[in-house]
N, C-alpha and C positions, 0 to 999 in steps of 0.2 A: 673171790678171796674170802677166807673164813671170818675175817673181822668186819665184813660188810653187813649191814642190817638185814634182818629177816623181813622180806616183803612179799608174802604169798599173793596178796591181792594185786599189788602193783605189777607183779611178774606176769599177770594175765592181761595187762592193758597194753595193747599194741598201738591204739589210736584213740582219740576222744570219743569215737563212736562206741567204744566198749564201756563208756561211763553211763550211757543212756538208761540202761536197765537196772542200774544199781540203786539200792534202797538208801535212805538217809543214813542208816547205821553203816552200810557198806562204804558210803562216801566219807563218813567220819574216819573209818579205818584206813581208807585209801589216803586221806589227808595225813594221817599219822605216819604212814609208810613213806609217803612222798617227802614229808619233812625230814625223816631219817635219811632217806636216800640223798636229798639235797645236801645235808650236813656232811655225809660221808664223801660225796663227790668233791665238794669244795675243800674239804680237809686235804685232799690229794692234789688239787690243782691251784688252790688259792683263788681269790676272786671276790665278788660282791655276795655277801651271805645274808645280812640282816634283812634287806629289802625283800628277797625271795621268800624267806621264812615267814614274813609278815603277810604274804598274800597266798599262802598255800590253800587255805579253805576257799578263798575267792577264786583262785585258779580252777580248782576242782568244780566249784559250783557253776562257773561260767561255761566250762566245757560240757558240763552235764545238761545245762539248760539250752544253750545256743548251739547252732549247727555249724561248727567250724570245720573246714576253712571257708565255707560259703559265707558265714557270718565272720566279719573281720574284727578280731580283738587287737587293739593298738595299745601297746604298753608304753607308759611315759613315766619315768625314764626306763630304758630297756634293761637296766640291771636287775629288774624284778623278775626276769623271765626264766630263770633256771628251772623252777618247777614246771612251767609251761613247756619248756623244751623236753623235759623228761616225759611228759604226757603225750607229746606230739611226734612220737616215732624216733626220738633222738637219744633215748636212754643209753643205747649201746655205745654212744660217743660222748656221753656227758663228762667222762673223765679225761677228755681232750680239751676241755674249756680253756680258751685264751692261749692255747699252745699253737705253735706253727702247724698249719694244716688241719687244726682241730676246729671245734665249734667256737663261734664268736660269743663274747660275753654279753652281747646285746642282740636285739632282733636284727635279722638280716634277710632281705627278700630272696637273695640267691641261695639261701640255705634251706628254706622250707616254705611250702605254700601256707603254712600256719603262721608265718611271719609276713603279714601283708605290707608292713611299712617299717623301714629301718629307723631306729631311734637310739642314737648314742648320746644326743643332747636332749634337753628337756623342753617341755611346754609346746610340743608340736602335735600332740595326739588329737586334740579337738579339731584343729584345722584339717588334719588328714582325715579324720572320721567324717567331717562334713563333706570333704571332697569325695570320699567313697559314697556317702549318702546321695549326693547330687549326681554322681555317676550312675548310681542305681536308678534314680528318677529319670535320667536321660537315656537309659539303655546302653550304658557304656560297655558292659561285658555280658552279652546275652547267653553265653555257654561256657561255664555254668553261670547262671544269673547271680548277680550280687545280692547278698542278703543284708542283714543289719550291720551297722558299724558301731563298735563299742570302744570308747576311749577310756582306758584306765589310767588316771592321772594322779600322781602323788600331790600331797598338799604343798610340798616345796615347789613343785613344777607349776602349781596354780598361781604362784606369786608373779610370774612373768607376764608382761603386758600382752604377749602374743596369745596367751590362753584367754584373756578377756576379750581380745579382738575377735577370736573365734566364737566365744560364747555369744557375743553380741550379734554376729552374723548368723549363727545357727538359730538363735531365737527369732530373728527376723524372717528367715526362710521357712521356719516352722515345719520341718520334715522329721519323720520318725528317726531318731538316733538316740544313743545312750552315752552318757558321760558318768563314769564311776569315779568319784573323788575318794581316793585312798588316803584317808586322814589318819596318819600314825604319829602326829605331833612331832615328827622327826624326819627331816630329809637326810642330808649328810650331816649337817650341824642342826642344832635346835632351830625350829622355824622362827621367823621374825616378822614383825609388821602387823598392821591392822587386820589383815586377812586371818592370820593365826588366831588373834583375839576374837574375831568374829565367829570363826568355826568353833572355838571353845564355848562361846555363848550358845550356839546352836546345840552343842553336845549337852550343856547343862540343862537345856530346855527339852530334853529327850521325851519325857512323858507327854508333853503337848504335841511333839512331832509325831509320836505314834498315833495320837488321837487324830491329828490332821491327815495322816496317811490313810487311816481307816475311813475318815470322812470323805476323802477323794473317791474311794471305791464306792461308797454308799451313794454319792451324788449321781454317779453314772448309771445306777440302777433305778433311779426315780423316773416316773413318767416325764416326758419332755416338758409339759407345762410347769412342772414343779422344779425342774433342774436350775433355772436361772435364779429363782428365789433362794434356793439352797446354796448356790454358789456365792450370792451376795452375803448371805448370813455367814458363810465360812470365811469370806474375805474380811468381814467386820470382826469376827472372832480372832482371826489371825492378826489383824492390825492392833487390836486391843491387847494381845498377849505378847507378841514379839516384834510387832511393827513390820511384818512381812519379811521375806528372805530376798537377798540380793539376786539369787539365781532365778527366782520366780519373776522378779522385775525384769530380768533379761529374756524372759520368754520360756524358761524351762519349768517343767513340772518337777518340783523338789520332793524327794522322799528320803527320810532319814532323821537322825543318824541311825544306822544299823550296826549291830555287832558283827564285825567282819570275821569272827571266829565261831559264830553260831551257825553251823551248817544248815540246820532245819530252817532257821529264819532267813538266811541268805537265799537258799534255793526257793523258798516260798515266795519271797518278794521278787526275785528274778523271774520266776514263772509268771507272776501276775503282770509285771511290766512287759515281759515278752509277748504275752497273749493280748494285752489290752492297749498298749501305747499307740498313739496316733501321731504324736509330735515329739519334740525333744524332751528327754527325761534326764535328770541328774540324781543319781543315787549317792548319798553321803554315807560312806562306810568307814567305821572306826576299826583300825587294826593296830597291832603292836609290832613294831620293827624288831626282828630277832626272835619272834614268838617261838616258844618251845625249846629254846636252847639257851640255857642259863648264861654261859659265857658271853653270848651275843647280847642278850637282854641287859646284862649288867655293864657292858662296855659303854663308854661315853658316846660313841657314835653308833651304838646298837649293832656292832659288827658289820658296819657298812662295807669295808673292804679289808680282806685279810690275806696274809701269806698262807702257805700250807700250815696246818695246825694239827695238834693231837685232839681227837674227838672227845676223849674223856675229860681232859683238863681245859681245852680251848687254847692252850699255849701255842703261840705261833713259832714256826721254824724259820727265823730270820737269820741271814748271814751277817755276823757282826762286822762292823767297819770302823776303822780308826778315823776316818774322815767324816766331817759333818755334812749334812745334806745342804744343797744350795738353798732350799726353802728355809731351813733353820738359820743359815748364815744371814739371809735377808731379814728374817724376823728379828734376830738379835740386833743387827745393825740399825734397822728402822727404829726399834725401841730406844736404842742409845741416842739416835738423832732426836727423837721426840723428847727425851730428857733434857737435851741441850737447847731445844728450840720449841717453844710452845705453839708455834704456827704449824708444826708438822701434824698431819692427820692422815688416816688410812681408810680406804674404801675397799671392800671386797664384795663378791656376789655369791653368798651362801657357801663360801669356802674359807672360813677364817683359819682353820688349822692347815688345810691343804696349801694355802699361800703363805703361811707364817704370820699372818696378821693377828692371829689369836694371841701371840705373845704381847703385842702392843695393847690389845684389848684388855688383858689382865692388869696392866699397869695404868693405862690411860683410856678407860672405857668411854669417856665423854668425847674423845677425839678419834674414836674407831667406829666405823659404820659398816655393818653387814646389811646390805639392801635386799637380800634374797636373790632368787634366780632372775636377775633383772640387769643384764649387762648394759643395755642401752641407757637405762636410768643411771647406772653406776658412773658411766662416762660423763654424762651431762651434769650429774650431781657434782662430780669432781671438778668439772669446768666451772660451775658456779662457785664452788669453794675457792678455786684459784682466782677467779675474777673478784672475789670478796676479800682477797688478801691472805688466804691460808696457803699452805704448801702441801697439797694433796698427793699422796701416793696411791694410785689405783692398781691394786694387785689382782690380776686375773690370769687364768690359764690362757696360753696362746690360742687354743682352739675356741675358747669361750669369748675372747675379745673380738673374734670375727663377727659375733652377733651385734656388737656395738660399733661397727665400722663407720656407718653413716654419721654417728655422733662424733667419732674421732675426727672425721673430716670437717664437718660443719661447725661443731660446737667447741672443738679444741684447736685443730690445725689452722683453720682460716682466721680464727681470732688470736692465734699465737699465744694461747694461754698456757702457763707452765704447769700442766698436769704431768706427773711423773708416772709412767706406766711400768709396772714391774711384771714382766711377762714370764710366768712360771710354765714348766712343762713345754719349753720350746724344743723343737726337734722331735725325734722319734721316741715315743713313750712306752713302747712294749705292748703288753698283753691287752690293753684297751683298744689297740688297732687304729685304723684310719680315722675314725670319728674323733679321736682324742689326740692325734698327732699334731704337734705344733709346727706344721710344715710351711705355713704361708706368711707368717708375721713380717719377715724381712721384706718380702715382696709387696705386701699390702701397706706397710708403713713407709717403706723406702721411697715410694713415689710421691709422698706428701711433702710439699715445700716447708722448709724451716724446722723439720724434726731432727733431733739429735738421737741417734740410735747406737747403742753399745751392746757388746756381747763379751762376757768375761771368758777367759781361757781356763780359769780355775776359781776356787772359792775365795782366795785372797783378792783376786782381781774384782770379784763381785762386791766385796766390801768397799773398794775404792770407787766403783761405779755407782753404788747407791749414794755415797757421799757426793760424787760428782753431780748426779741428778738433783740432789738436794740444793746444790749451789747454783743450778741453772734457773734463773728467775725471769727469763725473757723469751722462752720458747718451750714447746712441749718436748719431752724426752722419753726414751724407752730403754729398758735394760732387759734383755732376753737371756734366760738361763735354763738349763735342762732339769729334768726330774732326776732324783737320786742323789747319791753321795758325790762329794767333790773328789779331787785328785789326791788329796792328802798333803798339801803343801803347808809350809809354816804360815801362820796367820799373823797379819800386822797388828801391832798394839794400837796404832792410831790410823784411821782412814785417811787417805790422801786424795785430794781433788785432782783429777787428771786434766791435762791440757786437752781442750776439746779438739777432736779431729786429728790426734797424733797417735800413731802406732809405735811399735818397738821392734827392733831387730833382736832376735833370740840367739841366733848363731850365724856367724859370717862364713860364707862358702863361695863357690864359684860355679859358673855355667848354668846352674839351676836355682831358682828361687821358689820356695813354697810359702805362700801367703795365706794364713789361716784366720778365720773369724770364728771366735767362740771355742768351745771345748774340743773341737777336732784337732786342736793344737797338739794334744798328747799323742794322737795317732800320727800326726805329721812328724813328731819327734822320733817315734818308732820307725817310721818310713825312712827318715834321714839316717838312722843308725844302720838300717838294712842296706841303704844305698852306699854308705861309707865302706861297707864290706866289699863293694864292687868298685871302689876307687872313685866314687862320685860323692862330693861333699856339698850338699845344697846349702844355700842361705835359707834360714828359717825365720819368718817374721810373723808377728801377731798384730793384726790390724786394729784390734780393740774397738774401733768405730767403723760402722758401715756408713754412717752419715753424720757429719761430713767426712769424706775420705781424706786420708793423709796423702795428698797428691804428691808432695815432694818425695815421700818414701816410695810410693808405688812407681812413680816415673823413674826414680833412681834404680829400683830393682829391675825395671824393664830395660833400662839403658845398659846395665852392667851384667846382664845374664842372657843366655841364649833362650832359656825356657822360663816362663812364669806361670805357675799353677796356683789357682785360688781354691780353697777348700772351705765348705760351709755345710751345715746341716739344715738346709733350707731349700725351697723350691726355686725353679727357674724364675728369673726376674728379681733375684735378690742381690747379694753382695757381688758375686761374680759378674753379673750383668752391669752393675754400676762401674766396676773396674774396667770392663771392656769398653764402656762408653767413654770413660776418661782416656783410655789408650787410643781410641779411635779419634777423639777430638784433637789429640796431640800428634796424630800421624805416626804413632809408634809402630803400627803394623807394617808400615812401609819399610821399616828397617829390617824386617825379616824375623822379628820376635815370634817365637812359638808360644802362644797363649792357650791355656786349657783351664776350664772352669769345672770343678767337681761339685755337683749339687745333687739334691734328691731327684730320682727319676720322675718322668712325667707320667706317673701312675700312682694310685692309692695302694699303699703297702699293707697287706693284711697283718693281723695280730700275730705276734711271736715275741720272743724275748728281745730286749733292745739290741743286744749284740747280733742276733739273727736278722733283725730288721736292717741293721747297718750293713750286714753282709749282702742282703738283697739290694740295698741302695748303692753298694760298691763305694763305701766311704771308710773302709778300714785301712790300716797301715799298709797292708799288702796291695790294696787297690791304688793307694797313692804312689807306692813304689812302681807299680806297673804303669801308671800314667806317666811318670817321669821317664821310664825306660822307653815307652812308646814315642814320647815327644823327642827324645834324643836319638831315636833310631839305633838301638843297641847293636843291630847287625852291622851297620856301617861303623859304629864305634869299635866293635870287635875287629873289623877288617883293618882299621887304622892302626890298632895296637899290634896286630900281627905284622 
């Protein structure tokens, strides 16, 4: 297309091998063209922009110095990888990013040998890199032989406990591997915690760090008898100046901070460590998220995630909606509750805006806690707040809460602490694909004794359920709701506390009952309308609660109808399984009831639009209609009418 950037040097790059002979001046030009191509591609597809722009020079330098794919680069988090994908033979498909059948927005092993490890979540890269390193030492892949492992980890990802567990293990094993700390002072939201402050101090001490890096090289060149004395002198100087670095105490050789946009400096240091390293090395690289594109640099989130946009202005092309998003509805309701009750507090894990908690943070910062990318800590921290008499709302994405599951079991459920889990992005989330889909929360929470689990059918119901969770003081509770806008219903002026474990009948019918949990109720309504045109008038019910179940309502539906169908946007083992267990315990199946449960299929669904993913999952109105007709045996029905 004529409006695409001019990229004469990038046009000649078919694989990273083509970077080897380029000069520093050529590498700089390549980085400029790569940045322009990344901006152009994301403007057409939408996606994660800022993170990739910040690592353009680093991506070029790594592929220039290291021998990929024999050397494994593991990106953490994977949304940094658009420039990497362009350089590794996928440029011709880069404008299919996050679309059905197109490139993943993250690293994906099945997509390319240059993606050695999938990374849709954070803080996994050092563990994976250490695994590759020890596989190399043990002869795991002889042909082609494994090379070096390089973990590129963002400063936000470094806040998770798993990263420190891996650093500790790697330092102890003391094998050659590389960790590149991509310090852009900005993950999705501004970084939080003591680590961010610590990294800032290292940055401020840059002149000394350059001296220290030079000293390291000099020590290795001394005759052996003098090396130990030089090392002791260096350690004394280091202790007098900055008291040592945390990373060196863990067993890593620390180098930095380095300017992540200075190609000559980057390439020079990478070559040195590539040629001379014998043990684990950590390179501290300073980058700027959104680098080189003013609209991204100036955005609050540095252009973290965008819709399609105009390259010249940066203006995003978003479809307007009259309905508020579920996230905003939760954020406003939580803030209102915090105004009325000074025991209300909120916890999130590096996603204040993504979960709506940012609204409360603006009003009540002392009662709002962003703990960084540390879901395990977030859950137990919330449990401690609850045990201490506060009313904590722990707001996490469904897929991220999985990482704190052990804490949910031991620290919350067993102790029956009233932590209120607000589970955003439940169900299929679209272009981020399987790694971000909230498929499993109903199943993994539903088997925990004493939990109260709710799922709103629309945004008005969400308001009532947040208020209901606030009122529950003797048990843990969870409210799960999807990504995106609501249905567009009228909003209540005052939240209402729902009766625990009670659903509602939406429409009375006969023969068939459709029992929905969550926002699939709207599709069930559409299916009911389609069935009415065939002379079939189903009863339509909204469960509201997965746990405890409304046993009276469900058993009544089973007694009064030939067919009972449950619908949910969750995996096997969730709502439908609990309903089936109830029916079995009461011997309902012996009466001849035809029971069907519509759930997500037993497979990971690749990235696509949410509507396309639901078509794959067979959870649309047409699919519900078909399920009803199959259960009724429409051929026999037609014969009776004839």
